[in-house]
N, C-alpha and C positions, 0 to 999 in steps of 0.2 A: 504494500500500500504506500502510495506517495504521501509525503508529509502534508501537502496542501489539501488532501481529501477531507481531513477532519480539522476543524478549528474549534478552540475552546476559549470562550470569553469568561474571565473571572478575575478575582483578586486573591493574592496569595494567602492572606490570613483567614479566608473562609473555610470552615470545616466541610461545607457542602462541596466546595471546589476540590478539596483534598480527597473526598470520597470518590468523585468522578475521576480525578487524576490517578488514583490507585487502581480503579477499574480499568482505565485505559492502559495502564502499565501492566496489569495482570494479563490483559489480552494482547500485549505487545503491539499496541496500536500507536503509530506515530501520529502526532498532531502538532498543529501550530497553536501556541498559547498567546492569546491577546489579553494583556493585563489591563485591568480597569483601575483607575485611581479613585479610591473611596474617600479621599479627604475633601473633595469638593462636590458640586452638584453632579447628579447622574449624567453620564455622557449620552449623547444622541444615539450611539450604537446600542447601549443598554436599553434605553427607552423604546427604540425601534425593535430590538430583538425580543424583548419580553414586555409588551405593552400592557399586559394585564397586571402583573405583580411588580414589574420594574426591578427584578432581582437578578443576581448572577448565581450560579454558573449557567452558561448557555453554550452547548455544543452545536456546531453547524456541520451537517454531513449530508452530502448528495442533495443539496437544496432544502433540507429539513432543518428546522430549529426545534430542539427538544428542550422542554422546561421541567423543572422540579427534579431534584437529585435522585429520588427513588425511581422516577419514571426514566430518567437518563440511564441509570444503572440497568434497568430492565431492557431498554433499547439497545445498549451496548451488548448485553448478553445475547439478545435475539439476533442482532445484525451480524455478529461475529461468533456463531455457534461452534466453529471448529477449534477455537482457542479455549483455554482453560475457563470453565464456567465460574461465574462470580458467586452464584448461589447454589446450595446443595440441590440434588435432584429430588429428594424426599420433600413432600409438601409441608409437613409439620416443621421440618428443619428450616425450610425456606421462610416460613412464617416467623419462626424464632429469629432468624437472621435479619429479617426486615424490621422486627421489633427493636432489636439491639442496634 
């Protein structure tokens, strides 16, 4: 996969961004990181990328913008199924993992 295929909008201190970055790393997915400055007003890119909640992290992949870290993790797991799975295959264990 080329680096330009996945872009990730976020700010380094965000635990939600860290969750997504770990998932991308586990799947060995190369991505371009677009850092957002949280010290001032929200950038136009953040407002345009997530107009409902105006939050980060936001990955861009194949013309899709995915929102909310749990949904992003599920997307990553489903789009790249041949790599290491993020969540266990057992439904009860997956539920526990999502809880924690």
